[in-house]
N, C-alpha and C positions, 0 to 999 in steps of 0.2 A: 502496499498499499506508498502511495507517494504522500508524503506529510511539504506540506507550505512551508518558508525557511527564509528568514531576512539574510541577504546577502550583499558583504560588498568587497566591490572588484578592484583590485590595484594591476598599473600598469607599474614595468620596472623603469626601463632607461629611459631618462629625460623625466619620469614621472617621482621615482623613488632614490633615483640615481642623479648624478649632475651629468654623466656622459654616458654610452651606449658603449655594452660590454661588449658586445660584435666587434668595434670599433677597437676596444682596450684589447682585444686577446688579439685581431690582426695586428694592432701594431709593435703587440709584444713580439711575436712571429717576426715580421720584418729587422727588430731592432735585438735577435738574438739565434739567427738562420739565415743561411744564404738562397735557401729554396722561394720563400716567397718572391725572391728579389728575380730569380730565372721567370717565374710566373707572371713579372710583371704587366708584358706585353696582355698576355691574355687576363692581366687583373683590369686593366682598362679598357678593355673590350666590352668586362663585364658591369664595370663602373659607368659607361655611356647608358648603356642598356636599363641602367636603374633609373638613372635619367628619366630615360623615356617615359619607361613604367614602372613606378614602385613594388605592382602587384606583381611584378614579373619573377616566378622563380627561375629560372633560368639564368637571369643574370647573378642573381643571387648566389646561385650556387659555383657559377663561373669565379664571381671572387674570391669565393674562397677553395677553388681545385687546387690549392698548394697546399692544404689542410692533410695531414696523414694522420693514423691513430697514436702513434709516436710523438706527433707534434703537442697534440691534444692531453695524451700521459704526462709529456713534463713541462709544458708553457701554463695549462690550465690553470694549475693550485696555484703557480705565482704571479700567473695574470689575475686569479681571482680576489686573491692576498691585497693586492694595490687597488682593485676594483673598489673594494668594500670600503677602501678611506674615502672613496666619491659619493656614497650612499647621503643621502641629506637625515640630519640629525633628527628633526620629528618624527620622519618614516616608523624605524620600529615605536616609538609612543604608540601613534596614531592604531597601528594594529592591537596594541594591547588593549589602547582605549575601547576598539570597535567590538572585542570581543569581552570587556566587560560591557558592552550593553545589548550582548545577549547576539551579534552577529556573526555569522557565518565569512571569514574572511576568506578572499582566492586572490592568489596573484594569476594572472594572465599573462606572460608576455612575448612576444616573438624571437627573444635570445635562445639561444641552443641549451639543447636537458645538458648539456658538461659544463653549461658555467653557472644559469640563472640558480638551480636549486641550491648549490654551497654558497651564491651570493645572499641568501635572505635563511640559510639553514636556522638562524637565532630568534626568527621575525615570529618561526610557531605559526603560519599562516596552515589554516584548513585544506588546501590546496594551493599545491603549485603547478599550475598548468604551462608548458612551453613547446617550443619550437623542439621535435621529436627528428634526428638526424642518423644517419647509420653510421652505425659503430667501424665496420669495414671504412666506409668510405663518409668521413666527417665532415667534408664539403656539400655533401648530395640529403637533401629531405626526404622523411620518410611524412614528417607532416609541418607543413608552415602555417605558424598561429599567428597571424595577421593580418590586419582589419578584418573583414567579416568572417573570416573562419573562428576570429577568438570567441564569438559569437558559437558558431559551432561548437567547439571545444565546452566554452559554457553546458550547454545542450547534453550532450557527454556527459560530462560528468556527474551534473543533474539527475539526467537516468538510470545512470552505474547507480549512482547514492540514493535512488530514489525521493529526488525532493524537486519539489515544485518552487523554484527561487524567485524571491520577489526581490529586486535587485533596488537596497535603497540609497546606497550611493557608488560612484563610481569614480577612478582617479587617474585622470592622462594625463597626455602631453600633448597630444598630436593630431592632426586628423585623419590618421591610421584608428584612432583610439574609438572615434564617433561611432564607430555601431556599437561598442557596448555603453558605452556612454548613453545614447538616444534611449538603452533599455531602464535606466535610474531613476527614480526619483529626484538626486539631485546630484548633479554634476560639476565635480570640480577638477579645473583644469588648472595644470603645474607650469609655472616657467621654469622651465629647463635649465635655465642659466642659476636662476636665485632659489630655486624650489622654491618657492610663494604661491599661494594661487594666483593667478592672473584677476 
């Protein structure tokens, strides 16, 4: 039997953190490995494709094509430690406040599954939903949790947990978050540079 529940949905990159976790990992790889530089021409092709169409999974995969499982194993933990320092100070306290009000707190992020859960492991989210990457080919998506697919991800989670979600609040920073934000009673748009509501 399904039960109704109040849910608060958070984005991560630019909402709870001052910069993008994908970029943080990519920059770390470029600083500590020659491999990304060998793929630079291919990366630039993907970048052009991304600016033409941000919804393109192909362009995102092309930009990541230098990534290997070994790089994820070696570099992701260090990139995570560095990136945690850029998380906004209010973020953890706000999740605790929402829990105290009896709300279910869900993080839904386009970031990769090898970064996001570890970046928020201390925040006690009820669910952390991210893009799912191919473990053997970590540049490839199994599921890209971006834009309208965040709503799909929330629906899947709710169905699995036999919940009818009532989104009381949603936190986001970019136009790609509008699909989730439009579901909420209250939309809280965050300035990704300051961490303050717009």
